[in-house]
DOTOR-639449 format. One line per field, with one value per residue: x, y, z of N, C-alpha, C, O in turn; residue in one letter; residue number from 1. Coordinates in nm, 4 decimals, decimal comma, padded with zeros to 6 digits. Example, Ala and Ser with C-alpha at 12.3 -4.5 7.8 and 13.67 -1.06 7.14 Angstrom:
2
npx: 01,3190/01,2850
npy: -00,5690/-00,2250
npz: 00,7800/00,7080
capx: 01,2300/01,3670
capy: -00,4500/-00,1060
capz: 00,7800/00,7140
cpx: 01,3200/01,2900
cpy: -00,3300/00,0030
cpz: 00,7800/00,7870
opx: 01,4236/01,3409
opy: -00,3319/00,1138
opz: 00,8465/00,8039
r: A/S
k: 1/2
//
This chain:
53
npx: 10,4960/10,5786/10,4800/10,6526/10,6868/10,7775/10,7157/10,4361/10,3859/10,4972/10,3353/10,0896/10,1475/10,1832/09,9217/09,7898/09,9079/09,8062/09,5414/09,5849/09,6689/09,4323/09,2789/09,4284/09,4158/09,1469/09,1480/09,2836/09,5590/09,7808/10,0606/10,1628/10,0152/10,1296/10,3840/10,3178/10,1986/10,4151/10,5653/10,3868/10,3811/10,6484/10,6571/10,4694/10,5785/10,8287/10,7375/10,6143/10,8365/10,9708/10,8388/10,8805/10,9462
npy: 08,2204/08,4246/08,6123/08,8381/08,9671/09,2309/09,3138/09,3107/09,5025/09,7343/09,7655/09,8061/10,0462/10,2111/10,2121/10,3367/10,5878/10,6673/10,7099/10,9320/11,1126/11,1512/11,2758/11,5101/11,6344/11,7019/11,9033/12,0965/12,1267/12,1031/12,0732/11,9322/11,7037/11,5980/11,5327/11,3403/11,1551/11,0704/10,9436/10,7393/10,5919/10,5060/10,3439/10,1419/10,0306/09,9407/09,7517/09,5674/09,4817/09,3440/09,1065/08,7630/08,5521
npz: 09,8231/10,0846/10,3551/10,5447/10,8799/10,8867/10,6282/10,6283/10,8259/10,7093/10,4820/10,6074/10,7397/10,5183/10,4124/10,6225/10,6062/10,3586/10,4249/10,5844/10,3900/10,2462/10,4430/10,4887/10,2397/10,2302/10,4179/10,2892/10,2705/10,0583/10,0014/10,2212/10,1866/09,9556/10,0493/10,2458/10,0760/09,9217/10,1200/10,1830/09,9447/09,9355/10,1672/10,1058/09,8717/09,9674/10,1487/09,9773/09,8335/10,0296/10,0560/10,0511/09,7880
capx: 10,5013/10,5751/10,4742/10,7243/10,6241/10,8147/10,6421/10,2986/10,3853/10,5229/10,2162/09,9889/10,1881/10,1534/09,7768/09,7579/09,9491/09,7111/09,4286/09,6280/09,6687/09,2933/09,2375/09,4993/09,3625/09,0184/09,1761/09,3381/09,7043/09,8267/10,2033/10,1776/09,9569/10,2291/10,4889/10,2605/10,1786/10,5454/10,5988/10,2977/10,4284/10,7735/10,6281/10,4020/10,6739/10,9277/10,6685/10,5964/10,9671/11,0147/10,7690/10,9710/10,8829
capy: 08,3594/08,4293/08,7486/08,8567/09,0634/09,3665/09,3469/09,3413/09,6298/09,8436/09,7854/09,8667/10,1851/10,2817/10,2335/10,4378/10,7170/10,7016/10,7707/11,0657/11,1962/11,1871/11,3719/11,6366/11,6968/11,7621/12,0246/12,1944/12,1383/12,0238/12,0409/11,8259/11,5833/11,5436/11,4704/11,2174/11,0619/11,0118/10,8502/10,6240/10,5117/10,4415/10,2376/10,0306/09,9664/09,8658/09,6353/09,4691/09,4268/09,2559/08,9784/08,6604/08,4643
capz: 09,8642/10,2301/10,4067/10,6696/10,9703/10,8462/10,5065/10,6668/10,8991/10,6158/10,3995/10,6952/10,7590/10,3940/10,4029/10,7232/10,5508/10,2521/10,4957/10,6230/10,2696/10,2186/10,5451/10,4705/10,1180/10,2667/10,4940/10,1961/10,2840/09,9447/10,0083/10,3203/10,1261/09,8634/10,1308/10,3016/09,9656/09,8881/10,2279/10,1699/09,8313/09,9762/10,2636/10,0389/09,7805/10,0454/10,2020/09,8695/09,7990/10,1375/10,0477/10,0013/09,6907
cpx: 10,4831/10,5810/10,5499/10,6539/10,6551/10,7400/10,4993/10,2914/10,4087/10,4025/10,1051/10,0206/10,1563/10,0051/09,7293/09,7938/09,8592/09,5866/09,4614/09,6299/09,5276/09,2450/09,3006/09,4494/09,2301/09,0365/09,2389/09,4884/09,7722/09,9746/10,2276/10,1198/10,0551/10,3399/10,4391/10,2392/10,3080/10,5879/10,5133/10,3445/10,5569/10,7481/10,5641/10,4984/10,7774/10,8642/10,6496/10,7296/11,0199/10,9420/10,8633/10,8957/10,9486
cpy: 08,3634/08,5747/08,7549/08,9630/09,2069/09,4080/09,3859/09,4759/09,7482/09,8708/09,8495/10,0139/10,2678/10,3097/10,3365/10,5776/10,7604/10,7640/10,9112/11,1614/11,2428/11,2924/11,5096/11,7083/11,7645/11,8910/12,1331/12,2144/12,0517/11,9838/11,9276/11,6950/11,5180/11,4726/11,3397/11,1127/10,9942/10,9109/10,7244/10,5329/10,4384/10,3259/10,1172/09,9562/09,8859/09,7430/09,5280/09,4051/09,3330/09,1220/08,8766/08,5658/08,3283
cpz: 10,0155/10,2764/10,5384/10,7528/10,9267/10,7194/10,5399/10,7386/10,8058/10,5264/10,4819/10,7209/10,6352/10,3782/10,5049/10,6721/10,4354/10,3126/10,5423/10,5061/10,2380/10,3166/10,5230/10,3449/10,1487/10,3452/10,4072/10,2049/10,1784/09,9549/10,1071/10,2673/10,0290/09,9407/10,1911/10,1930/09,9247/09,9940/10,2195/10,0566/09,8681/10,0718/10,1957/09,9457/09,8583/10,1096/10,0977/09,8326/09,9069/10,1385/09,9844/09,9092/09,6924
opx: 10,3844/10,6727/10,5152/10,5716/10,5676/10,7046/10,4471/10,1998/10,3455/10,3711/10,0340/09,9299/10,1084/09,9664/09,6386/09,7191/09,8381/09,5322/09,3757/09,5963/09,5057/09,1776/09,2342/09,4415/09,2036/08,9505/09,2463/09,5400/09,8156/10,0098/10,3054/10,1700/10,0624/10,3842/10,5100/10,2601/10,3100/10,6407/10,5621/10,3468/10,5725/10,8107/10,6002/10,4990/10,8105/10,9303/10,6669/10,7345/11,1060/10,9796/10,9190/10,7946/10,9090
opy: 08,3121/08,6494/08,6848/09,0391/09,2935/09,5250/09,4834/09,5545/09,8526/09,9864/09,9371/10,0972/10,3807/10,4185/10,4148/10,6732/10,8802/10,8599/10,9995/11,2789/11,3598/11,3877/11,6123/11,8311/11,8737/11,9789/12,2490/12,3121/11,9401/11,8711/11,8364/11,5873/11,3954/11,3646/11,2391/10,9937/10,8744/10,8047/10,6146/10,4107/10,3208/10,2207/10,0031/09,8331/09,7741/09,6402/09,4096/09,2856/09,2498/09,0326/08,9007/08,5069/08,2396
opz: 10,0683/10,2425/10,6335/10,7019/10,9299/10,7043/10,4859/10,7141/10,8222/10,4981/10,4328/10,7237/10,6456/10,3354/10,4767/10,6925/10,4167/10,2580/10,5400/10,5211/10,2068/10,2775/10,5368/10,3438/10,0984/10,3403/10,4481/10,1505/10,2070/09,9201/10,0788/10,2996/10,0215/09,9014/10,1880/10,2167/09,8965/09,9612/10,2460/10,0715/09,8352/10,0593/10,2246/09,9418/09,8189/10,1238/10,1266/09,8034/09,8783/10,2143/09,8773/09,9475/09,6168
r: M/Q/F/T/T/S/A/V/L/L/I/A/L/G/L/F/L/V/G/G/V/I/S/V/V/R/Q/G/L/R/L/F/A/V/I/L/G/A/A/A/V/L/A/I/V/S/G/V/L/R/I/E/F
k: 1/2/3/4/5/6/7/8/9/10/11/12/13/14/15/16/17/18/19/20/21/22/23/24/25/26/27/28/29/30/31/32/33/34/35/36/37/38/39/40/41/42/43/44/45/46/47/48/49/50/51/52/53
//
């Protein structure tokens, strides 16, 4: 299993966006939290798919 630079960056971006989701939920902006959550899931999934086995 080999982690490429783009895979690591995409997973890090996804985790950063998860932190944003938590922050936005605390502020009460649910619609924006859903949009950020979808972006976080897409970033993490694309990062995992870029890992070379």
